[in-house]
C-alpha positions, 0 to 999 in steps of 0.5 A: 462417691462424694466424701462428706465435708463439714459446713455452716455451724458444725464446720465453725464448732470444729474450727472453733474447738480445734487446738491452733497455735496462733492468736488472731484475736489479741485485743479484739478492739479492747485496747488497753490505755497505754498511759505512757509517761506524761500523758504521751499519745505515742511512744517512738522507739528506736533501734538500731540492728548492730550485725556487721561482723556476725553474718554468714561468712567462710571464716565464721565457719559458714558454708557460703557468703551472706546474702541478706540485707545489703545493696544487691538485690538478690545475691547470691552465696558464694563458697568463698569471701564475697568482696563486694559483700564484705566491704558493704557490711564493713560499711555499716560497722566503720561509718554508718554506726557512727554517723547514726550514734552521733545523730542521737548523741547531738540530739541526747536522744535514747535508742536500743541496740539490737546487738549480735553477739559475735559482731560486738566481740569483733568491734570494742569501740562500738561497745565502748560507744554503746556503754557510754551513751547508755543505749539499751542493748537487746540481745539479737543471738549470737549470729546474724542467720537463719534459725528455721531449720537448725536444730534445737540444740544449736539453736540453744547453745547460740542464745546461750552464747549470746546472753553471756557474750553481752553480759561480759561486754556490758556488766549486766545480762539483756533483758530482752531478746530479737532473733530476726530470723527465728525459728518454730523454737525460738520462744519456747527455747527462751523460756531457758533463760529466766533473765530474758524478760521480753522478746520482740520477734513478732510484728502483729500488733501496736502495743505490747501483751502478755503469753504465756512461755512454756518450757520443753517440760510444760511449766509456763511463765507470764512473758511480754512481747514487745512487737517490732516493725519491718514497715517502718524499717529501712530494710526496705531499702535492700528490696527491689520493691521497696524504698528508693530514696530518702523521702519515700521512707521519710514520708512513710515514717511521718505518715505512720507517726501521724495516723498513731499520733491522732490515735493517741489522744484516745488510745495511745500506742507505739512506732517502731523504727527498725534501722541497720548501720550498712542501710540508714548509715549511708549519707543519702538515706540518712537524711530521712532520719534527720528529718523524722527526728526533726518532725517529731520533736516538733510535737509535744506529747511524744515519748521517744524511749528504749525498748527496755523502757516500754517493758519497765512501764509495761511490767509496771502498768499493765502486769499479767492478769495470771 
């Protein structure tokens, strides 16, 4: 006997009336005018991920070596030091950070740092450079780890440690958050930290938007999400089917910028560029960053800014409606 099933309008009604955790609708074509400063068509935001010294490592108490975002495609994890992996991460803190930092300083451009607490603790010279340049520091967690299967208590502890570390190092608590390898509980746990005004663990829009942050007690408050990117991101150099040359990366960034700049005549958007010290900091890839900076600086209606600047602008110009 065939099991009866819904179809047509009954199926539509059933799906639409069933609670669903995802938001697939967003601005549904009714895109707000961002009203960026100085009538900019586009807000371009550069993020430098500082993770070196916070990754998986037996000296950090982890079961094995790091596998993610390096020159080794499909790297194995060993229950011992992985000397090659160690040196690739060390390139980021020893050389890559400084190459990117000096380029932004030479051009007097702002940048945001996604800073892993443990990593920054290990390099006071990088902390001093970030402070001197007045870069925006967003918490990237205490560790550069996968949190998908981590228990809530440990993830909460790492959040608290990360916020306290950045506050101690820089003299103020971070306003933004980005785990990167987050868990289904990450955003709910953020509700316990009122100093966090926005998070970036989202890739599904070209503009910031408001949501409701609900804690474990069911109490909610408006919360800003500023989407990040994994496509205009140098992490694809570490993928077997990703970017291979600086020209490929530059062309992708240029194409993304051109589309959004044209759209921005009517509806300004934002473009995020994701960078890693050990990846884009390599000379053969760094050329793409220089060419892209030259290109966008040749346009007038561009707001190059920090993520904190975008958050402040959205709070002032597009406050939550509830």
